[in-house]
N, C-alpha and C positions, 0 to 999 in steps of 0.2 A: 188544556188538551188532555184527553184521557187515553190516547192511543198507547199501547204497550211499547216499552223500549226494545223488546225482543219478542220474537215468536219462535216457538219450537214445534216442529211438525212431529206428530205422533201417528202411529198406525190407526188410531181411533179418534182423531181430531187434532186440535192445535192447542198448545198452551200459550196464552198471552202472559208475558212476564214484565214486571216493573221492578227494576233494581232498587234496592234499599242500601243506605250507608251501612258499613260493617264496623263502625267504631263502637267501642264498648258501651259508651253512654247511650247511644241510640238503641243498640240491641237490648241492653238492660231495661230501658224504658218500654220497648216493644214487648218483651217477655212479661214485664209487670202489667202492662195494659191488657194483654191477651189473657193472662191467667188470673188477674184480679177482676177485670170487668166482664169477661166473657166465658169463664171456666165452665159454667153450666151448659153452654150450648155448643162447645167445640169438641172435637176429637183430635188426637195428636199421636204421633209416633213416627216411625220411618216407613216410607213406601219405596221399595226397590223392586226390580224385576224378580218375581217369585215370592214376595212377602209384603204384606201390608199390616202394620200394627196400628190399629185404630182404637186408642185408649181414651176413655172418658174419665175425667177427674172425679173422685169420690166426694169431694167437697172443695170449698175454696181453699187455696193454699194457707197453711198456718204461718208460713214464713217464706219470703223470697229474699235471698241474701247473695252476696258475691265475695269471692276470695280467690286471689291469685289467678285472675282471668276467668274463673268459672262462676256462673250463676247457678244457684241451687233453688229449685222450686220444691218445697216440702209440704206434702199433703198429710203428714202425720205418720201413718203406717208405712208409707213409701215416699220416695222423692226421686228427682232426677237432676243431673248436672249437664250443663252445656258450656263449652269453652267459647266465650265471646270476647275475651280480651287477652292482654299479654299474660301468658302463663310462663313463669320462670323456673318453677321447681324441677321440670324435666329437661331443661336446657333449651337453647334457641331453636334447634332443628325440630324437636318434638313439639315445642310450643307453637311454632309456625304451622306445623301440620295439623295440630288439634284445633287451632283457633278458627272461628267462623270467618271464611274468606269471601263468601257469597251469600247474600240474603235477598229474597225477592217475594213479592206478592205474585200470585198466579191466578189465572182464570182458565178453566178448561172449556173449550168451545168445540162442539160437535154439530155438524150439519148447520153451521152458521149461527148457532145460539149457545150461550153459556149453560153449563151443566154443573160446575162446581167451582169453588173459590177457596183460596188459602194462602199460606205462607210457607216458604221452604228455606232452610238454612243448610249450607254445605261447608265442610272444613277445607283446609288448605290443600288437601289431596283430591278434592272433588267429590268426596264421599258425603252422603246425606247425613246431617246431624239430626234433623227433625223436620217433619211436615205438620202444620196445623191446618186441619180442615175446618174452615169457618162455617157458621150456620148456613144451611142450604135451603132455599125456598121450596124445594121439592121433597125434603126429608124433615122429619121431626127430630127431637133431641136424641131419640133412641135409634135413629137412622131408618125409620119406617117410612115408606113412600106415602106422601100426602095425596089425598084425592084431588085437591086444588092447590096450585102454587100459593105460597105465602111470601110475597116479596118483601114484607116487613122483616123477614129473617136475614135480609141483606144489610141490616143496620150496622153490624160489626164491620163488614167489608167496607161500607161507605165511610164509617167513622175512622177506621184505621188508614184507609187510603187518603182521606182528607187530612188527617193529622200528619202522616209521614211523607206524603207525596204532594199535598196541596191540591188534590183533585176532587172535583165535585162528583156526585153520583153519576154514573154512566147509564144512559137509557138502554144501551145494549144489554145490560145485566137483567133487565126486566122483560126481555123478549123470549126467554127460555120457555120450553114447552114441557120439560120433564127431566128427571134424573136419568143419567146413562153412565154405566161403568166405563172406565177408561183404561 
């Protein structure tokens, strides 16, 4: 079954959401998979009302490590940290607030067809930790609109959903007609 576990209505379409486990081992493996296998084709950052940080990695990570509940993805000149496990240095209340409490795959659907695919992580306060925008069949790696859809660019989406949710590719993903901002 490929139906989403939750849908979230937006003013510009619907988000189909598939919940992921939030244990440290699963999230560490997901971060490793995304940033080791797909770093060249993704954009990531936070997307909140009023701001969207769509960062492209400059190179493959030089190191992905974890310490005290945080995973660090190090690209050399810069790096980032995400709290994905038990963080003890700041005490239990801050540790619970900082830790990823919700993780999900998402697909944005507008006018009945998908327009974008990705992963979202949220902390214990409901604040977004990170969004990963997966390769899009309507955009190239520099986010330029393609003349024709390249549904082969859904390989990361298909592989990650298969690995973490046990889901086969969904034919709905290949019905889109073009990119649309949400």
